[in-house]
SESE-383271 format. One record per residue (C-alpha): chain; residue in three letters; x, y, z. Coordinates in nm, 2 decimals. Layout:
# SESE-383271
r unit = A&code = ALA&u = X&v = Y&w = Z
...
# end
This chain:
# SESE-383271
r unit = A&code = MET&u = -8.82&v = -12.80&w = 16.73
r unit = A&code = GLU&u = -8.59&v = -13.04&w = 16.58
r unit = A&code = PRO&u = -8.31&v = -12.96&w = 16.33
r unit = A&code = VAL&u = -8.41&v = -13.02&w = 15.97
r unit = A&code = THR&u = -8.16&v = -13.22&w = 15.75
r unit = A&code = LYS&u = -8.14&v = -13.26&w = 15.39
r unit = A&code = GLU&u = -8.34&v = -13.59&w = 15.39
r unit = A&code = ALA&u = -8.63&v = -13.41&w = 15.59
r unit = A&code = SER&u = -8.71&v = -13.15&w = 15.30
r unit = A&code = ALA&u = -9.06&v = -13.15&w = 15.18
r unit = A&code = GLY&u = -9.09&v = -12.84&w = 14.99
r unit = A&code = PRO&u = -8.92&v = -12.70&w = 14.67
r unit = A&code = VAL&u = -8.54&v = -12.68&w = 14.73
r unit = A&code = PRO&u = -8.41&v = -12.33&w = 14.63
r unit = A&code = SER&u = -8.08&v = -12.25&w = 14.48
r unit = A&code = ILE&u = -7.79&v = -12.08&w = 14.65
r unit = A&code = THR&u = -7.54&v = -11.81&w = 14.56
r unit = A&code = VAL&u = -7.22&v = -11.85&w = 14.79
r unit = A&code = VAL&u = -7.09&v = -11.50&w = 14.86
r unit = A&code = VAL&u = -6.72&v = -11.51&w = 14.96
r unit = A&code = CYS&u = -6.61&v = -11.17&w = 15.10
r unit = A&code = THR&u = -6.23&v = -11.11&w = 15.11
r unit = A&code = TYR&u = -6.00&v = -10.84&w = 15.18
r unit = A&code = ASN&u = -5.64&v = -10.93&w = 15.09
r unit = A&code = GLY&u = -5.72&v = -11.30&w = 15.11
r unit = A&code = ALA&u = -5.48&v = -11.45&w = 14.87
r unit = A&code = GLN&u = -5.33&v = -11.67&w = 15.12
r unit = A&code = ARG&u = -5.66&v = -11.78&w = 15.29
r unit = A&code = LEU&u = -5.89&v = -11.83&w = 14.97
r unit = A&code = PRO&u = -5.73&v = -12.15&w = 14.85
r unit = A&code = GLU&u = -5.84&v = -12.36&w = 15.15
r unit = A&code = VAL&u = -6.19&v = -12.20&w = 15.16
r unit = A&code = LEU&u = -6.24&v = -12.27&w = 14.77
r unit = A&code = ARG&u = -6.12&v = -12.63&w = 14.83
r unit = A&code = HIS&u = -6.39&v = -12.69&w = 15.08
r unit = A&code = LEU&u = -6.64&v = -12.52&w = 14.85
r unit = A&code = ARG&u = -6.54&v = -12.77&w = 14.57
r unit = A&code = ALA&u = -6.62&v = -13.06&w = 14.79
r unit = A&code = GLN&u = -6.98&v = -12.96&w = 14.84
r unit = A&code = GLN&u = -7.22&v = -13.27&w = 14.79
r unit = A&code = THR&u = -7.54&v = -13.15&w = 14.67
r unit = A&code = SER&u = -7.77&v = -13.15&w = 14.36
r unit = A&code = VAL&u = -7.90&v = -12.81&w = 14.44
r unit = A&code = PRO&u = -7.81&v = -12.54&w = 14.16
r unit = A&code = TRP&u = -7.54&v = -12.31&w = 14.30
r unit = A&code = GLU&u = -7.28&v = -12.07&w = 14.23
r unit = A&code = VAL&u = -6.99&v = -11.87&w = 14.38
r unit = A&code = VAL&u = -6.94&v = -11.48&w = 14.40
r unit = A&code = VAL&u = -6.61&v = -11.37&w = 14.53
r unit = A&code = VAL&u = -6.64&v = -11.02&w = 14.63
r unit = A&code = ASP&u = -6.27&v = -10.86&w = 14.64
r unit = A&code = ASN&u = -6.31&v = -10.58&w = 14.88
r unit = A&code = ALA&u = -6.03&v = -10.34&w = 14.77
r unit = A&code = SER&u = -5.76&v = -10.61&w = 14.79
r unit = A&code = THR&u = -5.41&v = -10.54&w = 14.68
r unit = A&code = ASP&u = -5.26&v = -10.88&w = 14.70
r unit = A&code = GLY&u = -5.39&v = -11.03&w = 14.37
r unit = A&code = THR&u = -5.69&v = -11.19&w = 14.55
r unit = A&code = ALA&u = -5.89&v = -11.21&w = 14.23
r unit = A&code = GLU&u = -5.63&v = -11.40&w = 14.03
r unit = A&code = VAL&u = -5.58&v = -11.65&w = 14.31
r unit = A&code = ALA&u = -5.97&v = -11.71&w = 14.33
r unit = A&code = ARG&u = -5.99&v = -11.77&w = 13.96
r unit = A&code = ARG&u = -5.68&v = -12.00&w = 13.94
r unit = A&code = HIS&u = -5.80&v = -12.21&w = 14.22
r unit = A&code = TRP&u = -6.14&v = -12.26&w = 14.10
r unit = A&code = ASP&u = -6.03&v = -12.37&w = 13.74
r unit = A&code = GLY&u = -6.21&v = -12.69&w = 13.63
r unit = A&code = ALA&u = -6.48&v = -12.66&w = 13.92
r unit = A&code = PRO&u = -6.82&v = -12.80&w = 13.82
r unit = A&code = VAL&u = -7.02&v = -12.47&w = 13.92
r unit = A&code = ALA&u = -6.96&v = -12.12&w = 13.81
r unit = A&code = LEU&u = -6.74&v = -11.87&w = 14.00
r unit = A&code = ARG&u = -6.74&v = -11.49&w = 13.93
r unit = A&code = VAL&u = -6.52&v = -11.23&w = 14.09
r unit = A&code = VAL&u = -6.64&v = -10.89&w = 14.14
r unit = A&code = ARG&u = -6.46&v = -10.59&w = 14.30
r unit = A&code = GLU&u = -6.61&v = -10.38&w = 14.58
r unit = A&code = PRO&u = -6.40&v = -10.07&w = 14.61
r unit = A&code = GLU&u = -6.56&v = -9.93&w = 14.95
r unit = A&code = LEU&u = -6.38&v = -10.11&w = 15.24
r unit = A&code = GLY&u = -6.61&v = -10.28&w = 15.49
r unit = A&code = LEU&u = -6.75&v = -10.63&w = 15.53
r unit = A&code = GLY&u = -7.11&v = -10.49&w = 15.51
r unit = A&code = HIS&u = -7.04&v = -10.32&w = 15.18
r unit = A&code = ALA&u = -6.90&v = -10.63&w = 15.04
r unit = A&code = ARG&u = -7.19&v = -10.85&w = 15.15
r unit = A&code = ARG&u = -7.43&v = -10.60&w = 15.00
r unit = A&code = ARG&u = -7.24&v = -10.61&w = 14.67
r unit = A&code = GLY&u = -7.26&v = -11.00&w = 14.68
r unit = A&code = ILE&u = -7.64&v = -10.99&w = 14.73
r unit = A&code = GLY&u = -7.68&v = -10.76&w = 14.42
r unit = A&code = GLU&u = -7.46&v = -10.99&w = 14.22
r unit = A&code = ALA&u = -7.64&v = -11.31&w = 14.33
r unit = A&code = LYS&u = -7.85&v = -11.49&w = 14.07
r unit = A&code = PHE&u = -8.03&v = -11.73&w = 14.31
r unit = A&code = ASP&u = -8.27&v = -11.68&w = 14.60
r unit = A&code = LEU&u = -8.07&v = -11.81&w = 14.90
r unit = A&code = ILE&u = -7.73&v = -11.65&w = 14.97
r unit = A&code = CYS&u = -7.46&v = -11.81&w = 15.18
r unit = A&code = PHE&u = -7.22&v = -11.57&w = 15.33
r unit = A&code = VAL&u = -6.87&v = -11.71&w = 15.36
r unit = A&code = ASP&u = -6.57&v = -11.52&w = 15.51
r unit = A&code = ASP&u = -6.22&v = -11.60&w = 15.36
r unit = A&code = ASP&u = -6.13&v = -11.81&w = 15.69
r unit = A&code = ASN&u = -6.46&v = -12.02&w = 15.68
r unit = A&code = TRP&u = -6.45&v = -12.40&w = 15.58
r unit = A&code = LEU&u = -6.77&v = -12.54&w = 15.51
r unit = A&code = ALA&u = -6.86&v = -12.91&w = 15.57
r unit = A&code = PRO&u = -6.96&v = -13.10&w = 15.24
r unit = A&code = ASP&u = -7.33&v = -13.10&w = 15.33
r unit = A&code = TRP&u = -7.35&v = -12.74&w = 15.43
r unit = A&code = LEU&u = -7.53&v = -12.62&w = 15.12
r unit = A&code = ALA&u = -7.75&v = -12.91&w = 15.09
r unit = A&code = THR&u = -7.87&v = -12.89&w = 15.45
r unit = A&code = ALA&u = -7.93&v = -12.51&w = 15.43
r unit = A&code = ALA&u = -8.14&v = -12.56&w = 15.10
r unit = A&code = ALA&u = -8.36&v = -12.81&w = 15.27
r unit = A&code = ILE&u = -8.41&v = -12.60&w = 15.56
r unit = A&code = MET&u = -8.52&v = -12.28&w = 15.36
r unit = A&code = GLY&u = -8.73&v = -12.49&w = 15.14
r unit = A&code = SER&u = -8.90&v = -12.66&w = 15.41
r unit = A&code = HIS&u = -8.99&v = -12.32&w = 15.60
r unit = A&code = SER&u = -9.09&v = -12.04&w = 15.38
r unit = A&code = ASP&u = -9.12&v = -11.82&w = 15.68
r unit = A&code = VAL&u = -8.74&v = -11.85&w = 15.76
r unit = A&code = GLY&u = -8.54&v = -11.55&w = 15.65
r unit = A&code = ALA&u = -8.19&v = -11.69&w = 15.76
r unit = A&code = CYS&u = -8.03&v = -11.98&w = 15.89
r unit = A&code = GLY&u = -7.70&v = -12.09&w = 16.04
r unit = A&code = GLY&u = -7.50&v = -12.38&w = 16.20
r unit = A&code = ARG&u = -7.23&v = -12.47&w = 16.44
r unit = A&code = THR&u = -6.88&v = -12.35&w = 16.42
r unit = A&code = LYS&u = -6.55&v = -12.55&w = 16.52
r unit = A&code = GLY&u = -6.22&v = -12.37&w = 16.58
r unit = A&code = VAL&u = -5.91&v = -12.46&w = 16.38
r unit = A&code = PHE&u = -5.59&v = -12.30&w = 16.52
r unit = A&code = GLU&u = -5.26&v = -12.22&w = 16.37
r unit = A&code = THR&u = -5.09&v = -12.24&w = 16.72
r unit = A&code = GLU&u = -5.20&v = -12.39&w = 17.05
r unit = A&code = PRO&u = -5.48&v = -12.15&w = 17.19
r unit = A&code = PRO&u = -5.43&v = -11.99&w = 17.52
r unit = A&code = ALA&u = -5.60&v = -12.15&w = 17.83
r unit = A&code = TRP&u = -5.85&v = -11.87&w = 17.86
r unit = A&code = LEU&u = -5.99&v = -11.92&w = 17.51
r unit = A&code = PRO&u = -6.26&v = -12.17&w = 17.57
r unit = A&code = ARG&u = -6.42&v = -11.93&w = 17.80
r unit = A&code = TYR&u = -6.45&v = -11.68&w = 17.54
r unit = A&code = GLN&u = -6.49&v = -11.88&w = 17.22
r unit = A&code = GLN&u = -6.81&v = -11.72&w = 17.13
r unit = A&code = GLN&u = -6.65&v = -11.39&w = 17.06
r unit = A&code = PHE&u = -6.42&v = -11.56&w = 16.82
r unit = A&code = VAL&u = -6.75&v = -11.71&w = 16.65
r unit = A&code = ILE&u = -6.67&v = -12.06&w = 16.77
r unit = A&code = GLY&u = -6.92&v = -12.31&w = 16.93
r unit = A&code = LYS&u = -7.28&v = -12.35&w = 16.89
r unit = A&code = GLN&u = -7.52&v = -12.09&w = 16.86
r unit = A&code = ALA&u = -7.82&v = -12.23&w = 17.05
r unit = A&code = GLU&u = -7.86&v = -12.52&w = 17.30
r unit = A&code = HIS&u = -8.12&v = -12.68&w = 17.06
r unit = A&code = GLY&u = -8.16&v = -12.67&w = 16.70
r unit = A&code = GLY&u = -8.48&v = -12.53&w = 16.53
r unit = A&code = ASP&u = -8.64&v = -12.19&w = 16.55
r unit = A&code = ILE&u = -8.44&v = -11.95&w = 16.76
r unit = A&code = THR&u = -8.62&v = -11.63&w = 16.68
r unit = A&code = GLU&u = -8.74&v = -11.57&w = 17.01
r unit = A&code = THR&u = -8.46&v = -11.72&w = 17.22
r unit = A&code = ARG&u = -8.11&v = -11.64&w = 17.10
r unit = A&code = GLY&u = -8.26&v = -11.39&w = 16.84
r unit = A&code = HIS&u = -7.96&v = -11.36&w = 16.60
r unit = A&code = LEU&u = -7.70&v = -11.56&w = 16.39
r unit = A&code = TRP&u = -7.35&v = -11.52&w = 16.31
r unit = A&code = GLY&u = -7.25&v = -11.38&w = 15.98
r unit = A&code = ALA&u = -7.00&v = -11.67&w = 15.91
r unit = A&code = GLY&u = -7.19&v = -11.92&w = 15.70
r unit = A&code = LEU&u = -7.53&v = -11.73&w = 15.74
r unit = A&code = VAL&u = -7.78&v = -11.83&w = 15.47
r unit = A&code = LEU&u = -8.02&v = -11.54&w = 15.38
r unit = A&code = ARG&u = -8.34&v = -11.55&w = 15.19
r unit = A&code = LYS&u = -8.26&v = -11.29&w = 14.91
r unit = A&code = SER&u = -8.64&v = -11.21&w = 14.88
r unit = A&code = ALA&u = -8.65&v = -11.13&w = 15.25
r unit = A&code = TYR&u = -8.37&v = -10.88&w = 15.21
r unit = A&code = GLU&u = -8.50&v = -10.72&w = 14.91
r unit = A&code = GLU&u = -8.85&v = -10.68&w = 15.06
r unit = A&code = LEU&u = -8.67&v = -10.49&w = 15.36
r unit = A&code = VAL&u = -8.48&v = -10.27&w = 15.11
r unit = A&code = ARG&u = -8.79&v = -10.21&w = 14.92
r unit = A&code = HIS&u = -8.95&v = -10.07&w = 15.23
r unit = A&code = GLY&u = -8.67&v = -9.84&w = 15.31
r unit = A&code = PHE&u = -8.41&v = -10.04&w = 15.52
r unit = A&code = GLN&u = -8.07&v = -9.91&w = 15.52
r unit = A&code = ALA&u = -7.80&v = -10.08&w = 15.73
r unit = A&code = ARG&u = -7.63&v = -9.86&w = 15.98
r unit = A&code = LEU&u = -7.33&v = -10.08&w = 16.04
r unit = A&code = THR&u = -7.06&v = -10.16&w = 15.78
r unit = A&code = GLY&u = -6.88&v = -10.44&w = 15.95
r unit = A&code = ARG&u = -6.51&v = -10.50&w = 16.00
r unit = A&code = THR&u = -6.32&v = -10.25&w = 15.78
r unit = A&code = GLY&u = -5.96&v = -10.39&w = 15.71
r unit = A&code = GLY&u = -5.80&v = -10.40&w = 16.07
r unit = A&code = VAL&u = -6.07&v = -10.22&w = 16.24
r unit = A&code = LEU&u = -6.25&v = -10.45&w = 16.46
r unit = A&code = ILE&u = -6.62&v = -10.33&w = 16.43
r unit = A&code = SER&u = -6.88&v = -10.58&w = 16.37
r unit = A&code = GLY&u = -7.25&v = -10.63&w = 16.45
r unit = A&code = GLU&u = -7.37&v = -10.61&w = 16.08
r unit = A&code = ASP&u = -7.50&v = -10.97&w = 16.10
r unit = A&code = TYR&u = -7.69&v = -10.88&w = 16.44
r unit = A&code = GLU&u = -7.84&v = -10.57&w = 16.26
r unit = A&code = LEU&u = -7.96&v = -10.81&w = 15.97
r unit = A&code = CYS&u = -8.11&v = -11.06&w = 16.18
r unit = A&code = TYR&u = -8.29&v = -10.79&w = 16.39
r unit = A&code = ALA&u = -8.44&v = -10.63&w = 16.09
r unit = A&code = LEU&u = -8.55&v = -10.96&w = 15.96
r unit = A&code = ARG&u = -8.73&v = -11.03&w = 16.29
r unit = A&code = MET&u = -8.89&v = -10.69&w = 16.28
r unit = A&code = ALA&u = -9.02&v = -10.76&w = 15.93
r unit = A&code = GLY&u = -9.18&v = -11.08&w = 16.05
r unit = A&code = TRP&u = -8.93&v = -11.35&w = 15.94
r unit = A&code = ARG&u = -8.80&v = -11.64&w = 16.15
r unit = A&code = LEU&u = -8.45&v = -11.74&w = 16.23
r unit = A&code = TRP&u = -8.32&v = -12.10&w = 16.24
r unit = A&code = TYR&u = -8.03&v = -12.29&w = 16.38
r unit = A&code = ASP&u = -7.91&v = -12.63&w = 16.28
r unit = A&code = PRO&u = -7.61&v = -12.79&w = 16.48
r unit = A&code = ALA&u = -7.58&v = -13.05&w = 16.20
r unit = A&code = MET&u = -7.44&v = -12.78&w = 15.98
r unit = A&code = VAL&u = -7.08&v = -12.74&w = 16.06
r unit = A&code = LEU&u = -6.83&v = -12.48&w = 15.96
r unit = A&code = ARG&u = -6.46&v = -12.47&w = 16.07
r unit = A&code = HIS&u = -6.32&v = -12.13&w = 16.14
r unit = A&code = PHE&u = -5.96&v = -12.09&w = 16.09
r unit = A&code = MET&u = -5.78&v = -11.87&w = 16.36
r unit = A&code = PRO&u = -5.43&v = -11.74&w = 16.29
r unit = A&code = SER&u = -5.21&v = -11.71&w = 16.59
r unit = A&code = THR&u = -5.23&v = -11.32&w = 16.57
r unit = A&code = ARG&u = -5.61&v = -11.34&w = 16.65
r unit = A&code = ILE&u = -5.60&v = -11.56&w = 16.95
r unit = A&code = THR&u = -5.42&v = -11.32&w = 17.18
r unit = A&code = TRP&u = -5.54&v = -11.12&w = 17.48
r unit = A&code = GLY&u = -5.48&v = -10.79&w = 17.32
r unit = A&code = TYR&u = -5.66&v = -10.89&w = 17.01
r unit = A&code = LEU&u = -5.96&v = -10.99&w = 17.23
r unit = A&code = GLN&u = -5.95&v = -10.65&w = 17.42
r unit = A&code = ARG&u = -5.97&v = -10.47&w = 17.09
r unit = A&code = LEU&u = -6.25&v = -10.70&w = 16.99
r unit = A&code = ASN&u = -6.46&v = -10.59&w = 17.30
r unit = A&code = ARG&u = -6.40&v = -10.23&w = 17.26
r unit = A&code = GLY&u = -6.52&v = -10.27&w = 16.90
r unit = A&code = HIS&u = -6.83&v = -10.46&w = 17.05
r unit = A&code = GLY&u = -6.89&v = -10.17&w = 17.27
r unit = A&code = ALA&u = -6.90&v = -9.93&w = 16.99
r unit = A&code = THR&u = -7.13&v = -10.15&w = 16.78
r unit = A&code = SER&u = -7.38&v = -10.18&w = 17.06
r unit = A&code = VAL&u = -7.46&v = -9.82&w = 17.00
r unit = A&code = ASP&u = -7.59&v = -9.87&w = 16.67
r unit = A&code = LEU&u = -7.77&v = -10.21&w = 16.79
r unit = A&code = ASP&u = -7.97&v = -10.01&w = 17.06
r unit = A&code = PRO&u = -8.25&v = -9.88&w = 16.85
r unit = A&code = TYR&u = -8.31&v = -10.25&w = 16.72
r unit = A&code = GLU&u = -8.30&v = -10.40&w = 17.06
r unit = A&code = LEU&u = -8.54&v = -10.14&w = 17.21
r unit = A&code = ALA&u = -8.79&v = -10.20&w = 16.92
r unit = A&code = LEU&u = -8.78&v = -10.56&w = 16.97
r unit = A&code = GLY&u = -8.79&v = -10.52&w = 17.34
r unit = A&code = VAL&u = -8.49&v = -10.74&w = 17.41
r unit = A&code = SER&u = -8.25&v = -10.46&w = 17.53
r unit = A&code = ARG&u = -8.08&v = -10.54&w = 17.85
r unit = A&code = ARG&u = -8.00&v = -10.16&w = 17.90
r unit = A&code = SER&u = -8.21&v = -9.93&w = 18.13
r unit = A&code = ILE&u = -8.24&v = -9.66&w = 17.87
r unit = A&code = HIS&u = -8.48&v = -9.39&w = 17.99
r unit = A&code = ARG&u = -8.82&v = -9.39&w = 17.82
r unit = A&code = TRP&u = -8.82&v = -9.02&w = 17.74
r unit = A&code = ALA&u = -8.66&v = -8.92&w = 17.43
r unit = A&code = GLY&u = -8.47&v = -8.62&w = 17.58
r unit = A&code = ARG&u = -8.27&v = -8.84&w = 17.83
r unit = A&code = ARG&u = -8.19&v = -9.16&w = 17.64
r unit = A&code = TRP&u = -7.84&v = -9.05&w = 17.52
r unit = A&code = ILE&u = -7.72&v = -8.88&w = 17.85
r unit = A&code = GLY&u = -7.84&v = -9.18&w = 18.05
r unit = A&code = GLU&u = -7.65&v = -9.43&w = 17.85
r unit = A&code = ALA&u = -7.34&v = -9.23&w = 17.83
r unit = A&code = LEU&u = -7.33&v = -9.16&w = 18.20
r unit = A&code = LYS&u = -7.39&v = -9.52&w = 18.28
r unit = A&code = SER&u = -7.10&v = -9.64&w = 18.05
r unit = A&code = LEU&u = -6.86&v = -9.37&w = 18.20
r unit = A&code = VAL&u = -6.93&v = -9.47&w = 18.55
r unit = A&code = LYS&u = -6.90&v = -9.86&w = 18.46
r unit = A&code = ALA&u = -6.57&v = -9.79&w = 18.29
r unit = A&code = GLY&u = -6.44&v = -9.58&w = 18.58
r unit = A&code = VAL&u = -6.54&v = -9.84&w = 18.85
r unit = A&code = LEU&u = -6.37&v = -10.13&w = 18.64
r unit = A&code = TRP&u = -6.06&v = -9.94&w = 18.56
r unit = A&code = GLY&u = -6.01&v = -9.86&w = 18.94
r unit = A&code = TRP&u = -6.08&v = -10.22&w = 19.04
r unit = A&code = LEU&u = -5.84&v = -10.36&w = 18.77
r unit = A&code = ARG&u = -5.57&v = -10.12&w = 18.88
r unit = A&code = CYS&u = -5.58&v = -10.25&w = 19.23
r unit = A&code = ARG&u = -5.58&v = -10.62&w = 19.10
r unit = A&code = SER&u = -5.30&v = -10.57&w = 18.87
r unit = A&code = LEU&u = -5.08&v = -10.50&w = 19.18
r unit = A&code = PHE&u = -5.08&v = -10.87&w = 19.26
r unit = A&code = ARG&u = -5.13&v = -11.03&w = 18.91
r unit = A&code = ALA&u = -5.15&v = -10.98&w = 18.55
r unit = A&code = SER&u = -5.50&v = -10.91&w = 18.41
r unit = A&code = GLU&u = -5.50&v = -11.18&w = 18.12
r unit = A&code = GLY&u = -5.80&v = -11.38&w = 18.11
r unit = A&code = TRP&u = -6.00&v = -11.17&w = 18.35
r unit = A&code = ARG&u = -6.36&v = -11.12&w = 18.22
r unit = A&code = TRP&u = -6.38&v = -10.77&w = 18.40
r unit = A&code = ALA&u = -6.09&v = -10.64&w = 18.17
r unit = A&code = LEU&u = -6.30&v = -10.74&w = 17.89
r unit = A&code = THR&u = -6.61&v = -10.55&w = 18.03
r unit = A&code = LEU&u = -6.39&v = -10.25&w = 18.08
r unit = A&code = GLU&u = -6.31&v = -10.24&w = 17.71
r unit = A&code = LEU&u = -6.65&v = -10.29&w = 17.62
r unit = A&code = ASN&u = -6.79&v = -10.00&w = 17.82
r unit = A&code = VAL&u = -6.50&v = -9.77&w = 17.72
r unit = A&code = GLY&u = -6.57&v = -9.85&w = 17.35
r unit = A&code = ARG&u = -6.96&v = -9.78&w = 17.41
r unit = A&code = PHE&u = -6.89&v = -9.44&w = 17.58
r unit = A&code = TYR&u = -6.67&v = -9.31&w = 17.31
r unit = A&code = GLU&u = -6.92&v = -9.41&w = 17.04
r unit = A&code = LEU&u = -7.18&v = -9.25&w = 17.25
r unit = A&code = LEU&u = -7.00&v = -8.93&w = 17.26
r unit = A&code = ARG&u = -6.94&v = -8.95&w = 16.89
r unit = A&code = ARG&u = -7.33&v = -9.02&w = 16.82
r unit = A&code = ARG&u = -7.45&v = -8.78&w = 17.08
r unit = A&code = ALA&u = -7.63&v = -8.56&w = 16.81
r unit = A&code = ALA&u = -7.80&v = -8.87&w = 16.64
r unit = A&code = TYR&u = -7.86&v = -9.14&w = 16.89
r unit = A&code = ASP&u = -8.21&v = -9.05&w = 17.01
r unit = A&code = SER&u = -8.32&v = -8.96&w = 16.63
r unit = A&code = ALA&u = -8.19&v = -9.33&w = 16.55
r unit = A&code = ILE&u = -8.40&v = -9.48&w = 16.79
r unit = A&code = ARG&u = -8.70&v = -9.30&w = 16.67
r unit = A&code = GLU&u = -8.62&v = -9.37&w = 16.31
r unit = A&code = VAL&u = -8.61&v = -9.74&w = 16.37
r unit = A&code = ARG&u = -8.92&v = -9.75&w = 16.58
r unit = A&code = GLU&u = -9.12&v = -9.58&w = 16.31
r unit = A&code = ALA&u = -8.94&v = -9.75&w = 16.00
r unit = A&code = ALA&u = -9.18&v = -9.84&w = 15.73
r unit = A&code = TRP&u = -9.01&v = -10.17&w = 15.67
r unit = A&code = ILE&u = -9.13&v = -10.31&w = 16.00
r unit = A&code = ARG&u = -9.38&v = -10.59&w = 15.91
r unit = A&code = GLY&u = -9.33&v = -10.47&w = 15.55
r unit = A&code = GLY&u = -9.14&v = -10.79&w = 15.46
r unit = A&code = ARG&u = -9.34&v = -11.04&w = 15.65
r unit = A&code = PRO&u = -9.40&v = -11.37&w = 15.47
r unit = A&code = SER&u = -9.75&v = -11.40&w = 15.32
r unit = A&code = ALA&u = -9.82&v = -11.73&w = 15.51
r unit = A&code = PRO&u = -9.63&v = -11.89&w = 15.79
r unit = A&code = VAL&u = -9.55&v = -12.25&w = 15.74
# end
């Protein structure tokens, strides 16, 4: 499938609520809002800034830098820390049917909203769409960063634009445009997110994958358009090897909550046993063995040179994070798989007629 541009729109063009979630983002918000003010679209839109328990005057900064803008901006406070909580608050506050999630380090290209509205207006069976991301670095990035840029939400999300439901199968949360009615249909049928997203400085993510998996299970499609471009600002503190190691440990922990969805969709790469009583123990043992083997190998290699830039050092962190999370979830892991497999919201939110 070819990407859809704003000129290709054939259906009614929906309106958009931009939800900017921020935690102590007073220093980062002005540039985010400057790019939003530069949007070139005739589509009705609004901005909702979700102040996620900030203590640095974020709300006042947002209002001050939006003064005189052509569209409305509201600031709402979400006291429960976590990106997932903030985004759900934003969904609840949104007046329009499309919701564009913008983090406080995301700078949208001027045609982002217009293109997203055209895509969603042309394809009523698409539950979410997203675009391509370029990195903007505070300091010169390390030599190893291009190899791992996808983990920093930088780069293209697929080789080709169009329907990626059965290929990549998920979209990044940065810049993601969600059909509000699709989400509300999921919730009406009992969907409850398991992941809360990044909480302050805790590097737990995956709430965007969970949402995309749930949309797919309910019958919605996912769309990627590389013509939609977002710039992702990366401060020097986030492009260190230590940060990437912590990020991978968080990914490992997140994978435990994503297992039920991946199993239900048949996309899991994990050799989880098919009988309920052995699922948890099989995964826990596998993660422990992998972590042990990798730790020993890396210890031997470290006698000769440092491990910075080594892929296996990140794989070790991933498996350690997964193992500890499996230990923490040992009483609920198998039941979570059953709950997702038997959920009432599966197919419950399917669009009435594919386009």
